[in-house]
C-alpha positions in Angstrom: 48.4 17.6 -1.5 51.8 18.9 -0.5 53.4 21.6 -1.6 56.1 19.5 -3.1 53.5 17.2 -4.5 51.4 20.1 -6.4 54.7 21.6 -8.3 54.0 21.1 -12.1 56.4 19.4 -14.6 58.4 22.2 -16.5 61.4 22.2 -18.4 62.9 24.4 -15.4 61.9 22.1 -12.7 61.0 18.5 -14.8 61.3 14.8 -13.5 64.4 13.9 -12.6 65.5 10.3 -13.0 68.7 9.7 -11.1 70.6 6.3 -12.8 70.7 5.4 -16.3 70.5 1.8 -16.3 67.4 -0.1 -17.7 64.6 1.0 -14.6 65.1 4.8 -14.9 65.7 4.5 -19.0 62.4 2.9 -18.9 60.6 5.2 -16.6 62.2 8.4 -18.7 61.2 6.5 -21.8 57.3 6.6 -20.4 57.3 9.9 -19.2 59.1 11.6 -22.8 56.4 9.7 -24.7 53.8 11.4 -22.8 55.4 14.6 -23.2 56.6 15.1 -19.5 59.5 16.9 -19.1 62.0 15.1 -18.1 65.8 14.7 -17.6 68.4 11.8 -16.9 71.6 12.1 -14.7 73.9 9.3 -14.9 77.4 9.6 -13.3 79.1 7.2 -15.8 79.8 8.1 -19.9 77.1 6.4 -20.8 74.1 4.4 -20.0 74.0 0.8 -19.2 74.1 0.6 -15.3 74.6 -3.0 -14.5 73.6 -4.0 -18.5 77.0 -2.7 -19.6 79.6 -3.4 -20.7 83.5 -2.8 -21.9 84.9 -2.4 -26.2 87.4 -4.8 -26.6 89.9 -5.8 -29.2 89.1 -9.7 -29.8 90.2 -11.9 -32.8 87.4 -11.0 -35.3 87.5 -7.1 -34.6 86.3 -4.6 -31.7 83.0 -6.0 -29.7 81.2 -5.2 -26.1 81.7 -7.7 -23.8 78.6 -7.8 -21.6 80.0 -7.7 -18.4 76.9 -6.8 -15.8 73.6 -8.8 -16.3 74.3 -11.6 -18.5 71.4 -12.3 -20.1 67.1 -11.5 -19.8 64.1 -13.7 -20.4 60.7 -12.0 -21.1 57.8 -13.3 -19.6 55.0 -10.6 -19.6 53.5 -8.9 -21.9 54.9 -5.3 -21.4 58.4 -6.7 -21.6 57.7 -9.2 -24.3 56.6 -6.5 -26.6 59.4 -4.5 -26.2 61.5 -7.5 -27.4 59.9 -8.4 -30.2 60.6 -4.9 -31.1 64.1 -4.7 -30.3 64.4 -8.2 -32.3 62.3 -7.5 -35.0 65.6 -4.6 -35.7 67.8 -7.0 -34.9 68.8 -5.0 -31.7 68.0 -8.6 -30.0 68.8 -12.3 -30.8 67.5 -15.4 -28.7 70.8 -16.8 -27.4 69.6 -20.1 -25.7 67.2 -22.0 -23.5 69.1 -24.0 -21.5 73.0 -23.6 -19.8 75.3 -26.2 -18.8 76.4 -27.0 -14.8 80.4 -27.6 -14.3 81.2 -28.7 -11.0 84.0 -27.1 -9.0 84.8 -29.7 -6.5 85.4 -32.6 -9.3 89.4 -32.5 -10.0 89.7 -35.7 -13.1 89.6 -34.5 -16.6 87.2 -31.7 -17.8 84.1 -30.5 -15.2 81.5 -29.3 -18.1 78.7 -31.5 -17.1 75.8 -32.0 -19.6 73.7 -29.4 -21.2 70.6 -28.5 -19.0 66.6 -28.5 -19.5 65.1 -26.7 -21.7 63.7 -23.0 -19.9 63.0 -20.3 -21.0 65.0 -18.5 -23.8 67.7 -16.4 -22.6 68.0 -13.1 -24.9 71.4 -11.4 -26.3 72.4 -8.7 -28.1 74.7 -8.5 -31.2 76.2 -5.2 -30.1 76.2 -5.9 -26.2 73.2 -5.5 -23.9 74.1 -1.5 -23.4 72.7 -1.4 -26.8 69.3 -1.7 -25.9 69.6 0.8 -23.5 71.1 3.2 -26.2 67.8 2.8 -27.7 65.3 3.6 -25.0 67.8 6.7 -25.2 67.2 7.1 -28.7 64.6 4.9 -30.6 63.6 5.7 -34.3 61.2 8.2 -34.5 60.9 8.9 -31.0 62.0 12.1 -29.1 65.3 11.2 -27.4 66.0 11.9 -23.8 67.4 14.7 -22.1 70.4 12.7 -20.8 73.0 14.2 -18.8 76.0 11.7 -18.7 79.0 12.4 -16.0 77.0 14.0 -13.3 77.2 12.1 -9.7 74.1 13.6 -7.9 75.1 15.0 -4.6 71.8 15.2 -2.6 68.6 14.7 -2.9 66.0 17.0 -1.2 62.1 17.3 0.0 61.3 20.8 1.2 58.5 23.0 1.3 58.1 24.5 -2.3 59.2 20.9 -3.6 61.7 18.3 -4.7 65.3 19.2 -5.0 68.4 18.0 -6.8 71.5 19.1 -5.7 69.6 22.4 -4.7 67.7 22.7 -8.5 64.3 22.2 -8.4 62.5 19.2 -9.6 58.7 18.2 -10.0 59.6 14.8 -8.9 62.9 12.4 -8.9 63.4 8.9 -8.8 66.1 7.1 -7.9 66.7 4.8 -10.4 69.7 2.8 -8.3 70.3 0.2 -6.2 68.8 0.6 -2.4 72.0 1.2 -0.5 72.7 4.6 -3.1 69.0 5.5 -2.7 68.9 5.7 1.1 72.6 7.8 0.9 70.5 10.4 -0.8 67.3 10.1 0.2 66.1 12.1 3.4 65.9 10.1 6.7 62.0 9.8 6.8 61.4 9.3 3.1 64.1 6.5 3.0 62.2 4.8 5.8 58.2 5.7 4.7 59.6 3.7 1.5 61.5 0.9 3.4 64.9 1.5 1.6 67.9 1.2 3.7 71.7 1.5 3.2 71.8 -1.3 5.6 70.1 -4.7 3.5 72.7 -6.4 1.8 73.9 -6.7 -2.0 75.7 -9.6 -3.0 78.8 -8.3 -4.5 80.8 -9.8 -8.3 83.9 -9.1 -10.0 83.4 -10.2 -13.7 86.8 -11.6 -15.3 86.5 -11.2 -19.0 89.5 -12.3 -21.4 90.5 -13.0 -24.9 92.4 -15.5 -27.0 93.7 -15.6 -31.0 91.1 -18.8 -30.9 88.4 -20.9 -29.3 90.0 -23.5 -27.3 86.9 -24.9 -25.6 84.4 -27.2 -26.4 80.6 -25.7 -27.6 78.8 -24.3 -24.8 76.4 -20.7 -24.3 77.0 -20.4 -20.4 77.1 -22.5 -17.5 76.6 -22.3 -14.0 79.2 -23.3 -11.7 78.4 -25.2 -8.6 80.3 -26.5 -5.7 82.9 -23.7 -5.6 84.1 -20.6 -3.8 85.2 -19.2 -6.8 83.1 -18.9 -9.6 79.1 -18.7 -10.0 78.7 -18.4 -13.7 80.5 -18.0 -17.0 79.4 -16.9 -20.6 80.8 -17.5 -24.3 80.4 -14.0 -24.8 80.8 -14.7 -28.3 78.4 -17.0 -29.0 76.2 -14.8 -26.7 76.3 -12.0 -29.0 76.6 -14.3 -32.2 80.1 -13.3 -33.5 82.2 -16.0 -32.4 84.7 -13.5 -30.8 87.1 -16.1 -28.6 86.0 -13.9 -25.3 85.1 -15.8 -22.2 83.1 -13.5 -19.0 83.4 -15.6 -15.5 81.5 -14.1 -13.0 83.1 -14.7 -8.9 81.3 -16.1 -6.1 80.0 -13.5 -3.4 83.1 -14.2 -0.8 85.6 -14.1 -3.4 84.5 -10.7 -4.9 84.1 -9.2 -1.8 87.7 -10.4 -0.5 88.9 -8.5 -4.1 86.6 -5.5 -4.5 89.6 -3.3 -3.3 91.8 -4.5 -6.3 89.7 -6.3 -8.8 92.7 -7.3 -11.2 94.0 -9.4 -8.5 90.9 -11.9 -8.9 91.5 -12.4 -12.8 95.0 -14.8 -12.3 93.2 -16.7 -10.0 89.7 -17.1 -12.3 91.7 -17.7 -15.5 93.8 -20.6 -14.2 90.1 -22.5 -13.5 88.9 -22.1 -16.8 91.0 -24.5 -18.6 90.7 -27.1 -15.9 86.9 -26.7 -15.9 86.1 -26.5 -19.3 88.8 -29.0 -20.8 90.9 -30.8 -17.6 93.6 -29.0 -18.9 95.7 -26.0 -17.9 94.5 -22.4 -19.8 96.0 -21.6 -22.5 97.6 -18.0 -22.3 95.2 -15.1 -22.8 95.6 -12.5 -25.2 94.6 -10.2 -22.3 92.2 -10.4 -19.3 90.7 -7.9 -17.1 88.1 -7.3 -15.0 85.1 -5.2 -13.6 83.8 -4.6 -10.1 80.4 -4.6 -9.1 80.3 -3.7 -5.6 76.2 -4.1 -5.7 75.6 -6.4 -8.0 72.3 -8.2 -6.6 69.8 -7.6 -4.0 69.1 -10.2 -1.1 66.3 -8.7 -0.5 63.2 -7.7 -2.9 60.0 -5.3 -2.2 58.1 -8.1 -3.5 54.7 -6.3 -3.1 54.7 -3.1 -5.0 56.8 -2.5 -8.8 58.3 0.7 -7.2 58.5 3.1 -4.4 56.8 7.0 -3.9 56.5 8.9 -1.4 53.2 11.6 -1.8 54.9 13.8 0.7 58.1 14.4 -0.9 57.2 13.4 -4.8 60.3 11.3 -4.3 60.6 7.5 -6.0 62.4 4.6 -6.4 62.6 1.7 -9.0 64.7 -1.0 -9.9 65.3 -4.6 -10.2 64.2 -5.6 -6.1 61.0 -3.7 -6.9 59.3 -7.2 -7.2 59.5 -10.9 -6.9 62.6 -11.9 -8.3 65.9 -9.8 -9.7 65.6 -9.6 -13.3 66.2 -7.1 -16.2 62.3 -7.9 -16.9 61.7 -6.7 -13.1 63.8 -3.6 -13.8 62.2 -2.5 -16.7 58.5 -3.2 -15.5 59.7 -1.3 -12.5 60.6 1.5 -14.3 58.1 1.4 -17.3 55.1 1.1 -14.1 56.2 4.2 -12.1 56.6 5.9 -15.2 53.1 5.3 -15.8 52.6 6.3 -12.5 54.4 10.1 -12.5 52.8 10.6 -16.1 49.0 10.3 -15.0 50.2 13.1 -12.3 52.0 15.4 -14.4 50.9 14.7 -18.1 49.6 18.0 -19.4 
């Protein structure tokens, strides 16, 4: 075992998790519950990652609009147990088991198709999906995580004395961020051993969200948009939370997103103009407001399907997230972080 791998986890040199999305927080939660010193560093103002949302004013009051992940499903026993716990405490709610489809090319009348066949339950959260991550940070009856927000990590190193995060010692470092970001932080040889590269492409996405004084669209939960160069998915955000707020969230197509990443606000007008024809066959009514949120790294185009996480024995540096599994899903991210947390807990538990 290398010197880096033999360093004990202490409050002065804890396991450091970079990224407070669901994979990073799931990893940190396992470690904290095993009494392994762990600290989470995140550049955002609050946890969420790609399950983040924004507080917005709606006709029914201030709500959190989900702008990243649109929903999640649960198939494995471990994540089902976690979801059932959230449901029992009123945090998660079953949203729908089927989506509509929308034609992006038909031009005569509304293009909202029939509701699809029932499938797995898609879950939402009354307080927005980020509320579930807040719960991982500080669940009732358990010690809250040591979370440092607004911290942008600049360098992760592996030395003979052990791992370092911006020059500070760590027993191990978990990069719970997209592969390109992890590759930028990792030493080159470690990134090579973990098969993590900044060259692997990720799909970008712009979430356009808007509110109206009242609902003007037909009843639907969410809709996949087919044959469109503009949109890929559309969600009734009020139906997702269960509060009926007249808010729609639209996710733009990768090429369109890439063209507008430098100025995401420029995507608002064309997206809003498309919503009325899609849903009613009529022009879109004027919204109370419309905004956009940029996701430069929204979805991986390459999966590490053979392992739930990456761990480099020589350096005690690790990576996890939704790219570590067969499919990019919220459940995959949770399972990845949980599996890595258990691996590290076995290594460092006192």
